[in-house]
C-alpha positions in Angstrom: 25.5 -21.1 -56.0 23.5 -24.5 -55.3 19.7 -23.8 -57.3 16.9 -24.1 -55.0 14.0 -26.4 -55.6 10.7 -24.3 -56.5 9.0 -24.9 -53.1 12.1 -23.1 -51.3 12.0 -20.3 -53.3 8.4 -19.8 -53.6 7.5 -20.6 -50.4 10.0 -18.9 -48.4 9.4 -15.5 -50.4 6.9 -12.5 -49.2 4.8 -12.7 -52.6 3.5 -16.0 -51.7 1.3 -14.8 -48.8 0.3 -11.7 -51.0 -0.8 -14.0 -53.7 -2.9 -16.3 -51.4 -3.8 -13.6 -48.8 -7.3 -14.3 -49.3 -7.5 -18.0 -48.5 -10.6 -18.8 -46.3 -9.4 -19.0 -42.6 -12.7 -19.1 -41.5 -13.0 -22.9 -43.7 -9.7 -23.6 -42.2 -10.9 -23.5 -38.6 -14.1 -25.0 -39.0 -12.4 -28.0 -40.8 -9.5 -28.3 -37.9 -12.4 -28.5 -35.4 -14.7 -31.1 -37.4 -11.4 -33.4 -37.8 -10.9 -32.9 -34.3 -14.5 -33.9 -33.2 -13.9 -36.7 -35.4 -10.4 -38.2 -34.1 -11.3 -37.3 -30.1 -7.6 -36.7 -29.4 -6.6 -37.3 -25.4 -5.9 -34.1 -23.9 -2.3 -33.2 -23.7 -1.3 -36.1 -26.5 1.5 -35.0 -28.8 0.9 -33.5 -32.4 3.0 -32.6 -35.4 2.1 -30.3 -38.0 4.3 -31.2 -41.2 5.0 -28.4 -43.7 3.4 -26.3 -41.1 4.0 -22.8 -42.7 3.3 -19.7 -40.3 1.7 -22.0 -37.7 -2.0 -21.3 -38.1 -3.0 -24.9 -38.2 -1.2 -25.7 -34.8 -1.8 -22.7 -33.2 -5.4 -24.2 -33.8 -4.7 -27.2 -32.5 -2.4 -25.6 -29.6 -5.5 -24.3 -28.2 -6.8 -27.0 -27.9 -4.4 -28.3 -25.0 -2.6 -30.4 -27.1 1.3 -30.7 -27.5 2.3 -29.4 -30.7 5.5 -29.4 -32.9 5.5 -27.8 -35.9 8.0 -28.0 -38.9 8.5 -26.6 -42.0 11.4 -25.9 -44.3 11.0 -22.5 -44.8 12.8 -20.3 -42.6 11.0 -17.3 -43.1 7.6 -19.5 -42.3 9.1 -20.5 -38.9 10.3 -17.4 -38.0 6.9 -15.8 -37.9 5.6 -19.1 -36.7 7.9 -18.8 -33.5 6.0 -15.5 -32.5 3.5 -18.1 -31.2 5.7 -20.1 -29.2 4.7 -21.4 -25.6 5.1 -24.1 -23.0 3.1 -26.7 -25.2 3.8 -25.3 -28.9 7.4 -25.3 -30.5 8.7 -24.9 -34.5 11.6 -25.6 -36.0 13.3 -25.8 -39.6 13.1 -29.3 -40.8 13.0 -31.1 -44.2 9.9 -33.5 -44.5 11.9 -36.2 -46.3 13.9 -36.7 -42.9 13.1 -38.0 -39.8 12.5 -35.5 -37.1 11.5 -37.2 -33.3 11.1 -40.8 -33.7 8.0 -42.9 -32.0 7.0 -39.5 -30.2 3.7 -38.2 -31.9 0.2 -39.4 -31.4 -0.9 -37.7 -34.6 0.8 -36.4 -37.4 -0.9 -33.8 -39.9 0.0 -32.5 -43.4 -2.7 -29.8 -44.2 -3.5 -27.9 -47.3 -2.1 -30.2 -50.1 1.3 -29.9 -48.5 3.0 -32.9 -50.1 3.7 -34.1 -53.7 6.3 -31.2 -54.2 9.2 -33.5 -55.5 10.5 -34.2 -59.1 10.8 -37.8 -58.3 9.1 -40.8 -56.3 12.2 -41.6 -54.4 11.9 -38.0 -52.3 8.3 -38.9 -51.8 8.9 -42.4 -50.6 11.4 -40.8 -47.9 8.7 -38.4 -46.7 6.3 -41.1 -46.4 8.8 -43.1 -44.3 9.5 -40.0 -42.3 6.1 -38.8 -41.6 5.8 -43.0 -40.4 9.1 -43.0 -38.1 7.9 -39.8 -36.4 4.6 -42.0 -35.0 3.9 -44.1 -32.3 2.7 -47.5 -32.9 -1.0 -46.9 -33.8 -0.3 -43.0 -34.0 -2.4 -41.7 -36.9 -1.7 -39.6 -39.9 -3.8 -37.1 -41.5 -3.2 -35.6 -45.5 -5.2 -33.0 -46.9 -4.6 -33.2 -50.4 -6.1 -32.2 -53.5 -8.4 -34.2 -55.8 -6.8 -34.6 -59.2 -9.6 -36.0 -60.5 -11.8 -32.8 -59.9 -9.2 -30.4 -60.2 -8.3 -30.9 -64.0 -12.1 -31.2 -65.0 -11.7 -27.8 -64.4 -8.1 -26.5 -65.1 -7.9 -23.1 -66.1 -5.2 -22.1 -68.2 -4.3 -18.7 -67.7 -6.0 -16.4 -65.3 -5.2 -12.7 -63.9 -5.0 -12.1 -59.9 -4.6 -8.6 -58.8 -3.4 -8.4 -55.2 -2.9 -4.3 -54.2 -0.5 -3.2 -56.0 0.7 -6.9 -57.5 -1.2 -8.4 -61.0 -0.4 -11.9 -61.3 -0.2 -13.8 -64.4 -0.8 -17.6 -63.9 -0.8 -20.4 -66.3 -1.4 -24.0 -65.4 -0.8 -27.0 -66.9 -0.6 -30.9 -66.6 3.2 -32.2 -67.1 4.4 -35.4 -66.2 1.6 -36.3 -64.1 2.4 -32.6 -62.1 -0.2 -29.8 -62.1 2.5 -27.1 -63.1 1.5 -23.7 -61.9 3.6 -20.7 -63.5 3.3 -17.2 -61.5 4.6 -13.9 -63.3 4.4 -10.6 -61.9 6.2 -7.0 -61.4 7.7 -6.4 -57.8 7.5 -3.3 -56.4 11.4 -2.0 -57.7 9.5 -2.8 -61.4 11.1 -6.1 -61.3 9.9 -9.2 -62.9 10.1 -11.9 -60.9 8.4 -16.2 -61.5 8.0 -18.6 -59.7 6.4 -21.9 -60.0 4.3 -24.5 -57.7 4.6 -28.7 -58.9 2.0 -30.7 -57.5 1.8 -34.2 -58.1 -1.4 -35.7 -59.4 -1.3 -38.6 -56.9 -4.5 -40.4 -56.5 -6.0 -42.5 -53.7 -4.2 -45.6 -55.1 -0.9 -43.8 -55.1 -1.5 -42.6 -51.5 -2.0 -46.5 -50.8 0.9 -47.5 -52.1 3.3 -45.1 -51.3 2.2 -45.1 -47.2 1.6 -48.2 -46.8 5.1 -49.1 -48.2 5.9 -46.8 -45.0 3.5 -49.1 -42.7 0.9 -46.9 -42.5 -3.0 -48.1 -43.2 -5.7 -46.6 -44.9 -8.6 -46.2 -42.2 -11.1 -43.5 -43.6 -11.3 -41.1 -46.7 -13.1 -38.4 -46.8 -13.9 -35.7 -49.6 -14.3 -32.4 -48.4 -13.8 -30.3 -45.4 -17.0 -31.1 -43.7 -15.5 -34.8 -43.8 -18.0 -35.8 -46.6 -18.2 -39.3 -47.9 -15.4 -39.3 -51.2 -16.1 -39.2 -54.4 -13.5 -39.5 -57.0 -15.0 -38.0 -59.7 -16.6 -35.0 -57.6 -15.1 -34.3 -54.5 -12.8 -31.4 -54.1 -10.3 -32.9 -51.6 -8.6 -36.1 -50.5 -8.4 -36.0 -46.5 -6.7 -39.6 -45.8 -6.5 -40.7 -42.3 -3.7 -43.5 -42.2 -2.3 -45.4 -38.8 0.9 -46.5 -38.1 1.0 -50.7 -38.0 
């Protein structure tokens, strides 16, 4: 049987949502509102949420009257997202490395560090080109990524997180320019389980190189969800806006 990549196994499991159930939904909503105020998209324009998960960002975008498509590799996530579908919001299972609609979208969004998952640069480059392919000329891509410099300064090697009856033992390390998170716990059937997360420590220059090769030009960078100025040493996020040439 073919072995799944870590992101297929982990994002497709019910335990992912259990571990991260305490994420700040209000912060996420405020971020989208702030972003839309900055971008000022025209009514009815076409948007794609790449790696949309269960559709929380896509739903918010669609609530503003935009035509929204969400894509994700996880069948479980898309099944959950489809409960929100309507005439101007649709969801599909799709690998971000492969083009979906071509020259179709006015805006593409990649929220909450949903990039940098692959083991080699070739796959990341494929994804960058697929992002670009879906955009119309002058279309905008917005990438929300962790700031590795700030993250690595405060990396906690080991921690324990309790969610209901689950106790997650988490270990983090830097390995081959990836932040590796090992997640171990015992499930409800008393079975030991282990999952991994791996995210590349891409800096701003790496994104400019990769997305520049895909004919996307960086036009703005912010350092947090309030769109404050980006500082490589202290900003928690890299919110990057690219324009298709």
